[in-house]
C-alpha positions, 0 to 999 in steps of 0.5 A: 499499499501507498500511503502518499497523500496530496494536499497542504500542510497546516504550517504551508496554510499558515504561511499563505494566510499570514502573507494575505492578511499583510497584503490586505493591512497594506492595502487598507491603509493605502485605500484610507490615506487616498480617501482622505486626501481625496475628502481634503481636495473635495472640502478644498474645490466646495469652499471655492464653490461656496466663495463663488456662490457668496459672489454671485449673491452680491452681484445678483442682489447689489449687496456686499458680502462677506465669507468669514471663519470662525469657531477657531477656524473649523466652520465658515459662513456667507452672509450679507449685512441686512440695513446697509444699502442692499436689497434687503435695507429697501424693504425694511430700513429700521432694521439697523445692520443684521445678517442675513446668513447664506450659508453656514458649513462646517470644515471635515474632520481633522481639518481647520484653518492654519494660523499662517493663513492672511485671510479670516474674512473675504470681502465681497462688494455689490459689483463682485469684486473681492476687496480681500485678496491672500491665503487661506492655509489649512491643517491637514491630516495629510499635510498643509494645503493652501486657497490663494485668493486673488484680489478683482474678480476672485480667481482662486488656486489651489496649493498643496 
């Protein structure tokens, strides 16, 4: 009788399983880093859209608009001042300088406005011209990201 059996030993199966676990854990770490990077880029593009939306509100309603960061750089909001010669003041001139908010947003987890940022408040006049310019710098888990805002029509550029 021939007692030769075909198959894998228990040690061989454990080695293959260990290799599979290592490869899977590496791919999960790389995938999470890519996902974080994508989330941060999505936030920066959303911020650019929000700035452009605020600019459109200024032009459309012929009012001065503002976008400011608050709560230690973890939130931002856009608004206009009611009673400052805009559309809202024509309806009720007795209201002294109240804010009308377009939107308020929170920054993603782990992202905050850096102290090296030269802007905390963006001012846009009723013609859509930016009266403040500079850099919005953000501290992120993947490093520093900046959004450069140029004067006049507000052309923006993301810098890593």
